[in-house]
C-alpha positions in Angstrom: 0.2 0.1 0.2 1.2 3.5 -0.9 -0.3 5.5 2.1 1.2 8.6 3.0 0.0 8.4 6.3 0.5 4.6 7.2 4.3 5.4 6.1 4.3 8.3 8.7 2.7 6.0 11.1 5.2 3.2 10.7 7.9 6.0 10.9 8.9 5.2 7.6 8.1 9.4 6.8 9.2 12.4 9.2 6.5 13.8 11.0 6.1 16.8 13.8 4.4 14.0 15.9 2.6 15.9 18.9 0.2 12.6 20.8 0.4 9.1 20.2 -1.5 6.4 21.9 -2.2 3.0 20.8 -4.8 3.6 18.3 -4.1 7.1 17.2 -1.5 9.7 16.2 -1.8 13.0 16.0 0.6 15.3 14.2 1.2 19.1 12.6 -0.3 19.4 8.8 2.3 20.3 6.9 0.4 22.9 4.9 -1.5 24.5 8.0 -4.3 26.9 7.9 -2.7 28.3 10.9 0.1 26.9 13.0 -1.0 24.1 15.2 -3.5 22.7 12.2 -3.0 19.0 13.4 -4.1 15.7 11.9 -5.4 13.0 14.2 -5.1 9.6 12.6 -6.3 6.3 13.2 -3.4 3.8 13.3 -5.3 1.1 11.4 -5.8 2.1 7.8 -9.6 3.1 6.7 -10.0 5.3 3.6 -12.9 7.2 5.1 -16.1 7.7 7.9 -17.7 5.4 5.7 -15.1 2.6 6.2 -13.9 3.8 9.5 -14.4 0.8 12.1 -16.7 2.3 15.2 -13.5 1.9 17.5 -11.4 4.0 15.6 -13.8 6.5 15.0 -13.9 6.8 18.9 -10.5 6.5 19.7 -9.7 9.4 17.0 -12.6 11.5 18.5 -11.5 11.1 22.3 -7.7 12.0 21.2 -8.9 14.9 19.4 -10.6 16.1 22.1 -7.1 16.2 24.3 -5.3 17.7 21.5 -7.4 20.2 20.7 -7.4 21.8 23.7 -3.6 21.6 24.3 -3.4 23.1 20.8 -5.8 25.8 21.5 -3.9 26.7 24.9 -0.5 26.6 22.7 -1.7 28.7 19.9 -3.9 30.9 21.9 -6.5 30.4 19.7 -10.1 31.2 20.2 -11.2 28.5 19.0 -10.6 25.1 16.9 -12.6 23.9 14.1 -13.0 19.6 13.7 -13.4 18.6 10.2 -13.3 15.7 8.4 -13.4 15.2 4.8 -14.7 12.1 3.1 -14.1 11.7 -0.4 -12.6 13.4 -3.3 -15.7 15.7 -3.6 -15.7 16.6 -0.4 -12.2 18.0 -0.6 -10.1 14.4 1.0 -6.6 14.6 -0.5 -5.0 11.5 1.7 -7.1 8.6 1.1 -6.6 7.4 4.9 -9.2 8.6 7.5 -8.3 11.6 9.7 -9.4 14.5 11.2 -8.0 18.3 10.9 -8.0 20.6 14.2 -7.6 23.8 13.2 -6.8 26.9 15.4 -9.2 30.1 14.3 -8.5 33.4 16.0 -11.1 36.0 15.7 -11.0 38.0 12.4 -8.7 35.6 11.0 -10.2 35.7 7.4 -11.5 32.5 7.1 -14.8 31.9 6.1 -17.0 29.0 6.7 -19.0 27.6 3.6 -22.3 29.6 2.4 -25.3 28.5 3.5 -28.5 28.6 1.3 -32.0 28.1 2.0 -34.3 25.4 0.8 -36.9 25.9 -2.3 -40.1 24.7 -0.8 -40.4 21.5 -0.2 -37.2 20.2 -0.4 -36.2 20.1 3.1 -38.9 17.9 3.9 -38.2 15.9 0.7 -34.3 15.5 1.8 -35.3 14.4 5.3 -37.8 11.7 3.7 -34.7 10.6 1.6 -32.2 10.5 4.9 -34.6 8.7 6.8 -35.2 6.4 4.5 -31.8 5.0 4.2 
């Protein structure tokens, strides 16, 4: 397998590791949105949230809480975005499950996605389709 994050986990590629336990590793993103931008990665390979075992989801988010608190304090951030891109259309670039912890600051210029109103009847239709899955 030619997975960048698996190579980091195995120690075959360098990283600025900031946390590790038996289930996850957290390291600084090499292209940070802001200094302190951290990735929390399960050690067991999965591609995205959709094939990630429930135990790994729990371990990643448990570690993310701990790491996010440290990142927030160390960077004096006003907040932290927790983000996971799943599949190419959602912006996933490395296809090993991971979440981003992004320090945020008042007036840092970053914008969240634009919200849009549902068209007439669209919300109820989408709700019905999701519930039916």
